[in-house]
C-alpha angles and dihedrals in degrees: 000000000000117000118211115206116229112240091226091062094052090082091052092074121088093249092048090049091050097052091043090053088051094051095044090046090066109086132182089241092059091048091052091063094060096035095091093050090048090048094050090046092050095049101040103031112019097039095047091050092050090048089049094052090049094049092051089071095057142064105240134158097184097254110054130055113287117243124204115262103176113204095333092106092055091042088055092050094059094038096053108096092200090059090048090055090046090054088050090054089052091052089052093051087058089077092054100035098042115009097046096042090051096049091045091046093052092049092048095044092047092050095044092051090060100037120084110190137146113269099017092135090060089045089055092050094052091051090052094046095093090063096061095042116104113258088235092058091045091050094048093045095051093041087064094043093051096042119118090254096035131121095266093059089042091056092046093052093050093050091051097260098109094124090072094048113115143145092283095194098040097049117095094220099044104033098083093045091046089054089047092053090051087055091049091053089050099045106039094075090058092052091046095053091048092050094048089052090053098046087057089063095053115108108253090213090070089064092043090053091048093051091052087054090054098257117157129211093275093049092048090053097052097038102040112011102044096047091048093052095057095111091050091047089052091051093045091051093049092052096043095043091050091050091050099050096044096038112137115134095060095051094040089054097048112034106352086223097308165155082078104312098321097119102029117133130184094260090059092055089049088058093044095049094044102044107021108026092037088223099137095164094053090045091049094050090050089050091052092049090048090052093051090049092053093048090048093047091048094047092052091048091049090053092047096048099041093055106157092019092160093066118082115253095235089054092050093047092048091049093049091049088059 
């Protein structure tokens, strides 16, 4: 004999009661609080993304009627050697914009967490200052510092290193590394602040136990601090990698992609195709490809950083401290 359950008795089970409590817990008043943010996100983020994806399949100059292009815009992105070289420049900038700031931020945060000196708060604020400066201000300032007659070359000449003085942003070999070092200077403050915030949440008893076992500062850092900062490292890498791959204003206001094409990046070609060459379809396709590349790189970094994400952080830290 088949027994058919009454619909009215489904909610009497623990699972049914739990789902029913979740549904009844959602009120219109709670949704109204997040509605402005959702509307703003939909209008200024979701809708432009959809329009960009749609435009990438058309030949469109912004004035005349768009004509279907199929996948030709995407094929041009992958077939153009200059775009591949620009993507290679962006990947190289990941070392300066993401890896170096994270390493420098870890060193500074680890040192500041152990040093107690007067005026340390002001010192931290000064180190974070590059992060809050406008990119145009940073670009103009460093363009003057790295000029052939700038302060950096003047210092090199007065310390006996005038042979290596050059126009750092005008030299084919030094332009891209110079742009990268500017990005390192901008981003390390953000990483430092994130890591300092994470260090504050670490249980002090772990350090005391490590000291009782004879661990020194370096051992404490690698066994306790570094594993505990895995979430902050993940966030720092997401922010810095995104900045590196979509960087435009810093390069545009320093070298404009020169000399030649030695400092070109994909975002620069997006701007040139859209606003100078009037090829909005090509620019949209490149923007979509760049977005996908950013998502893939960030996802790979997340998988690499999280590691044993299923294990609680405290357990991992205590295991490392042993």
